[in-house]
C-alpha positions in Angstrom: 1.1 -23.3 16.4 2.0 -22.2 19.9 -0.3 -20.1 22.1 -0.1 -16.4 21.2 1.2 -13.9 23.7 -1.1 -11.0 24.5 0.1 -7.4 24.3 1.5 -5.9 27.5 -0.9 -3.6 29.4 0.4 0.0 29.3 1.0 1.9 32.5 -1.1 4.8 31.1 -3.3 3.8 28.1 -3.8 6.0 25.1 -7.1 7.7 24.9 -6.6 9.7 21.7 -6.6 8.6 18.1 -5.9 10.6 15.0 -7.4 10.6 11.5 -6.4 12.3 8.3 -7.1 11.8 4.6 -6.7 13.8 1.4 -9.5 15.6 -0.4 -11.2 13.1 -2.6 -12.7 13.5 -6.1 -14.3 10.2 -7.1 -16.3 9.0 -10.1 -16.3 8.5 -13.9 -14.7 11.6 -15.5 -13.1 12.8 -12.2 -9.8 13.1 -14.1 -11.2 16.3 -15.7 -11.1 18.1 -12.3 -7.2 18.1 -12.1 -6.7 21.6 -13.7 -9.2 23.1 -11.3 -7.3 21.7 -8.4 -4.0 23.2 -9.5 -5.1 26.8 -10.1 -2.3 29.1 -9.2 0.5 26.5 -9.5 2.3 27.4 -12.7 5.0 24.7 -13.2 3.7 21.1 -12.9 5.6 17.9 -13.1 3.5 14.8 -14.0 5.1 11.5 -12.9 4.1 8.2 -14.5 5.5 5.1 -16.0 6.0 3.9 -19.6 3.1 1.4 -19.5 0.6 4.0 -18.1 1.9 6.6 -20.5 1.1 4.3 -23.4 -2.6 4.4 -22.4 -2.7 8.2 -23.0 -4.0 9.1 -19.6 -0.9 11.1 -18.5 -0.9 13.1 -21.7 -4.6 13.7 -21.3 -3.9 15.3 -17.9 -0.9 17.2 -19.3 -2.9 18.7 -22.2 -5.8 19.7 -20.0 -3.3 21.5 -17.7 -1.6 23.2 -20.7 -4.9 24.4 -22.0 -5.5 25.9 -18.5 -2.2 27.9 -18.8 0.2 25.6 -16.8 3.8 24.8 -17.9 3.8 21.0 -17.8 6.6 18.4 -18.1 6.1 14.6 -18.0 8.5 12.1 -16.3 7.5 8.7 -17.7 10.3 6.5 -16.2 8.8 5.5 -12.9 9.9 1.9 -12.0 7.2 -0.8 -11.4 7.9 -1.6 -7.7 10.3 1.3 -7.0 13.9 0.9 -5.9 16.2 3.3 -4.2 18.0 3.6 -7.6 14.8 4.3 -9.6 13.6 6.9 -7.0 17.0 8.6 -7.2 16.8 8.7 -11.0 13.4 10.4 -10.7 14.6 12.8 -8.0 17.6 13.8 -10.1 15.4 14.4 -13.2 13.0 16.5 -11.2 15.9 18.5 -9.6 17.4 19.1 -13.1 14.3 20.7 -14.5 12.9 22.3 -11.3 11.8 24.1 -9.3 8.2 22.9 -9.4 5.0 24.4 -8.0 3.1 21.1 -7.9 3.2 17.4 -8.8 0.7 15.1 -10.4 1.1 11.3 -10.1 -0.8 9.3 -12.8 -0.4 5.5 -12.4 -0.4 2.8 -9.8 1.2 2.9 -6.4 4.6 2.8 -7.9 4.1 6.1 -9.7 2.4 7.7 -6.7 5.2 6.6 -4.4 7.8 7.9 -6.8 6.0 11.2 -6.8 6.0 11.2 -3.0 9.8 10.7 -2.9 10.4 13.3 -5.6 8.2 15.8 -3.7 10.1 15.1 -0.5 13.6 15.3 -1.9 13.0 18.4 -4.0 11.7 20.3 -1.1 13.9 19.0 1.7 17.7 18.6 2.1 19.6 15.3 2.5 19.7 11.9 0.7 16.9 9.4 0.1 18.2 6.9 2.7 18.1 9.7 5.4 14.3 9.5 5.3 13.9 5.7 5.0 12.4 4.1 8.0 14.9 2.9 10.7 16.7 0.6 11.1 17.3 0.3 7.4 17.5 4.1 6.9 17.9 7.2 9.1 14.2 7.7 9.8 14.6 11.4 9.4 11.4 13.6 9.3 11.1 16.4 6.7 11.8 19.8 8.0 10.3 21.8 5.1 6.7 21.8 3.7 6.1 19.8 0.6 4.4 21.0 -2.6 0.9 20.0 -3.5 0.6 16.5 -4.9 -2.4 15.3 -6.8 -2.6 11.5 -7.0 -4.5 10.0 -10.0 -4.5 6.2 -9.5 -4.9 4.0 -12.6 -4.8 0.7 -10.7 -7.1 -0.4 -7.9 -5.2 -1.6 -4.9 -2.4 0.2 -3.3 -4.4 3.0 -1.6 -1.2 5.1 -2.0 -3.4 8.1 -3.0 -4.7 8.1 0.6 -1.6 7.3 2.6 1.6 8.7 4.1 3.8 5.9 2.9 6.3 5.6 0.1 7.5 2.0 -0.5 10.8 1.0 -2.1 13.3 -1.8 -2.5 16.8 -1.0 -1.2 18.7 -3.0 -3.7 22.0 -3.7 -1.9 20.2 -4.9 1.2 17.6 -7.1 -0.7 14.8 -5.7 1.3 11.6 -3.7 0.7 11.0 -0.9 3.2 9.5 2.6 3.2 9.4 6.2 4.1 6.5 7.3 6.4 5.5 10.8 7.4 2.3 12.7 7.4 3.6 15.3 4.9 3.9 12.6 2.2 0.1 12.2 2.0 -1.2 13.5 -1.3 -3.1 16.8 -1.2 -5.9 15.5 -3.5 -6.9 12.0 -4.6 -8.6 11.9 -8.0 -10.1 8.5 -8.4 -11.6 7.8 -11.8 -12.6 4.2 -12.3 -12.5 4.6 -16.0 -8.7 4.7 -15.9 -8.5 1.1 -14.5 -10.1 -0.8 -17.3 -6.7 -1.5 -19.0 -5.4 -3.6 -16.0 -4.5 -7.1 -17.0 -6.2 -9.8 -14.8 -3.1 -10.7 -12.7 -2.5 -7.0 -12.0 -6.1 -6.6 -10.9 -5.8 -9.8 -8.8 -2.6 -8.7 -7.0 -3.9 -5.1 -6.5 -7.2 -6.5 -5.2 -5.4 -8.6 -2.6 -3.6 -5.6 -1.4 -6.9 -3.9 -0.9 -8.2 -6.9 1.1 -5.1 -7.1 3.3 -5.1 -3.3 3.9 -8.7 -3.6 5.2 -8.1 -6.9 7.1 -4.9 -5.8 8.7 -6.2 -2.4 9.8 -9.3 -3.9 11.2 -7.4 -6.5 13.1 -4.5 -4.2 14.1 -3.6 -3.4 17.7 -6.2 -1.1 19.1 -5.1 2.5 19.7 -6.1 2.1 23.4 -3.4 -0.6 23.9 -0.5 1.8 23.4 1.1 4.0 26.0 -0.3 7.5 26.0 1.5 9.9 23.8 1.9 13.7 23.7 0.9 15.6 20.6 4.4 15.8 19.2 4.8 12.0 19.6 1.8 11.0 17.5 2.4 9.1 14.3 0.2 8.4 11.2 -0.3 4.7 12.2 -2.1 4.9 15.6 -3.8 1.5 15.7 -7.3 0.3 15.0 -9.9 2.9 15.8 -13.6 3.7 15.1 -13.0 5.7 12.0 -10.5 3.2 10.4 -12.8 0.3 11.3 -15.7 2.0 9.4 -13.6 2.3 6.2 -12.1 -1.2 6.5 -15.5 -2.9 6.9 -17.0 -0.9 3.9 -14.0 -1.8 1.8 -14.4 -5.5 2.6 -18.1 -5.4 1.7 -17.4 -3.7 -1.7 -14.6 -6.3 -2.4 -16.9 -9.2 -1.6 -19.2 -8.0 -4.4 -16.7 -6.8 -7.0 -13.2 -8.4 -6.7 -13.6 -11.7 -8.5 -15.9 -10.2 -11.1 -13.3 -7.5 -11.9 -10.6 -10.1 -12.4 -12.7 -12.3 -14.6 -14.1 -9.5 -16.7 -12.0 -6.3 -16.9 -14.8 -4.6 -18.8 -17.3 -4.9 -15.8 -17.7 -1.2 -15.1 -19.6 -1.7 -11.9 -17.0 -4.1 -10.5 -14.1 -1.7 -11.5 -15.9 1.2 -9.9 -16.5 -0.7 -6.6 -12.9 -1.8 -6.5 -11.6 1.7 -7.1 -13.7 3.0 -4.2 -12.7 0.1 -2.0 -9.0 0.8 -2.6 -9.4 4.4 -1.5 -11.6 3.6 1.5 -9.1 0.8 2.6 -6.3 3.4 2.2 -8.2 5.8 4.4 -8.4 3.1 7.0 -4.9 1.6 7.0 -3.4 5.0 6.4 -4.4 5.8 9.9 -4.7 2.5 11.8 -1.7 0.8 10.1 -1.0 -2.7 8.8 0.9 -5.5 10.5 2.3 -9.0 9.9 1.3 -9.8 6.2 2.8 -6.4 5.1 5.9 -6.9 7.2 6.4 -10.3 5.6 5.8 -8.9 2.1 8.9 -6.8 2.2 11.5 -9.6 2.2 9.3 -11.8 0.0 9.3 -9.1 -2.7 12.8 -7.8 -2.0 14.5 -11.2 -2.3 12.8 -12.5 -5.4 15.0 -14.6 -7.7 13.3 -15.7 -11.0 9.5 -15.3 -10.6 7.8 -13.4 -13.4 4.0 -13.0 -13.1 1.8 -12.6 -16.1 0.6 -9.1 -17.0 3.7 -7.4 -15.7 6.9 -6.2 -17.4 9.3 -9.1 -17.6 12.7 -7.3 -17.8 13.4 -8.3 -14.2 12.1 -10.9 -11.7 9.2 -9.5 -9.8 6.7 -10.5 -7.0 4.0 -7.8 -7.1 3.4 -6.2 -3.7 -0.2 -7.3 -3.3 0.8 -10.9 -4.1 3.7 -10.8 -1.7 1.3 -9.5 1.1 -1.3 -12.1 0.4 1.0 -15.2 0.4 1.4 -15.3 4.2 -1.9 -13.6 5.1 -3.9 -16.7 5.8 -1.3 -18.1 8.2 -0.8 -14.6 9.8 -4.5 -14.2 10.5 -4.5 -17.7 12.1 -1.8 -16.5 14.4 -3.6 -13.3 15.4 -7.1 -14.8 15.8 -7.0 -15.2 19.6 -6.3 -11.4 20.0 -9.8 -10.6 18.6 -11.8 -13.6 17.5 -14.9 -11.5 16.9 -13.1 -9.2 14.5 -11.5 -12.0 12.5 -14.9 -13.7 12.1 -16.7 -10.5 11.3 -14.2 -9.8 8.5 -14.6 -13.3 7.1 -18.3 -13.0 7.1 -18.1 -9.6 5.3 -16.2 -11.5 2.6 -18.9 -14.2 2.3 -17.6 -16.8 4.8 -19.8 -18.7 7.3 -19.0 -20.5 10.5 -16.5 -19.6 13.2 -13.1 -20.4 14.6 -9.5 -19.6 13.8 -9.6 -21.2 10.4 -12.6 -19.2 9.0 -10.7 -16.1 7.8 -7.7 -18.0 6.4 -10.0 -20.4 4.6 -12.1 -17.5 3.0 -9.0 -15.6 2.0 -7.3 -18.7 0.5 -10.5 -19.4 -1.5 -10.5 -15.9 -2.9 -6.8 -16.2 -3.8 -7.5 -19.4 -5.6 -10.4 -17.8 -7.5 -8.3 -15.0 -8.8 -5.3 -17.2 -9.7 -2.7 -16.2 -7.1 0.1 -18.7 -6.5 -0.8 -21.4 -4.0 2.2 -20.7 -1.7 5.7 -19.3 -1.4 7.1 -22.4 -3.2 5.4 -21.3 -6.4 7.3 -18.0 -6.4 10.7 -19.6 -5.7 11.1 -20.0 -2.0 12.0 -23.1 0.0 12.3 -24.1 3.6 16.0 -23.0 3.4 14.9 -19.4 2.8 12.9 -19.1 5.9 15.7 -17.7 8.2 16.4 -14.9 5.6 12.7 -14.1 5.2 12.3 -13.9 9.0 15.3 -11.6 9.2 13.8 -9.3 6.6 10.4 -9.3 8.3 11.8 -8.6 11.8 13.5 -5.5 10.3 9.9 -4.1 9.8 9.4 -3.2 13.5 7.2 -0.2 12.6 4.7 -2.6 11.2 5.1 -5.5 13.6 4.5 -3.1 16.4 0.9 -2.9 15.1 0.2 -6.6 15.3 -2.5 -7.4 17.9 -0.2 -10.0 19.6 3.5 -10.1 20.6 5.4 -11.4 17.6 9.0 -12.9 17.6 11.1 -14.6 15.0 9.8 -18.1 15.9 6.2 -16.9 15.3 7.2 -15.5 11.9 9.1 -18.7 11.0 5.9 -20.7 11.6 3.9 -18.3 9.5 6.4 -18.5 6.6 6.5 -22.3 7.0 2.7 -22.6 6.9 2.8 -20.5 3.8 5.2 -22.5 1.7 
């Protein structure tokens, strides 16, 4: 691989970083706090998916709210890995039965992201694509306040309960992208590890790799001081690696080193599940402010252009590459590319995950070992991609400039092609 190109030195370096996070309620039984959090909000829409609804958790929340005097409706048709079509379906359903005083998302990142989109498009004018990140969408910012959103994650991985991001597939463009704005961040995250015990092993594995990459990417992201100085109105949620995001990322990695493989191998391991749930939220608090970079940019076309791959433990109606799996498949090669930007951070992260030694191969080797231990495919070829697909994958990744701008080195299409090729 060629020598990496360092970031340009700004004329006037940034000296300010920002940090924000939702209020957090964490622990066994935390789900019981939802009615207290929504006092004074009469009409509540719960957003979930059919699989989570079958566990009874959404109805448990709904009934507790009804007992507390709320009018509650449940939308249980969120799509696993949301698309523009599935989000529009949820938005239309919410509009038909609204207005709403508050929203509750019960489920994985897909349900939480669906709730973010519903909240946005039932409180603000315009169409969904108006708000999708440029250049795929209009990149428009909301002009009106959103309603309170309580996020109750039932999977351990996305960190969506902490972040300002709504991720979706735009079907006619075969690409995964997102909506990003500070107002999308949930008002309250209710993290109850007891809700995650029904996750199948591959769901836990994919979600856990998303946690790892959130922490690794935010910790190795471009430092906030490497950007041009901004005025207050120019500040964005992803401001680059900073002391607060570093703290959360390192703690998340330590928790995952102790819990991840154990949680995949034994879903009834309560301690491992609890540590993973906490790690997911802490990693979300980190990357929700610092940002993520190359592995997540690559994940969007990997997931968006899937052909026939169907992982175990997921609904099999349609081909699917889970988000966390898509992120992890190019992560070892990506961290080899970025090593020279901050060798000490890459090696520190690897050691937090149980690695020893030094050099540019340390973190890729540790990460690949973990992926093997939890049963993730060995490379892009196992999910249906070949050398011939690399130009299209690169094109899709290059469209994610909001993420690539946070890489700690200058990245072009040739760099990404080498990362994809190494990951086959």
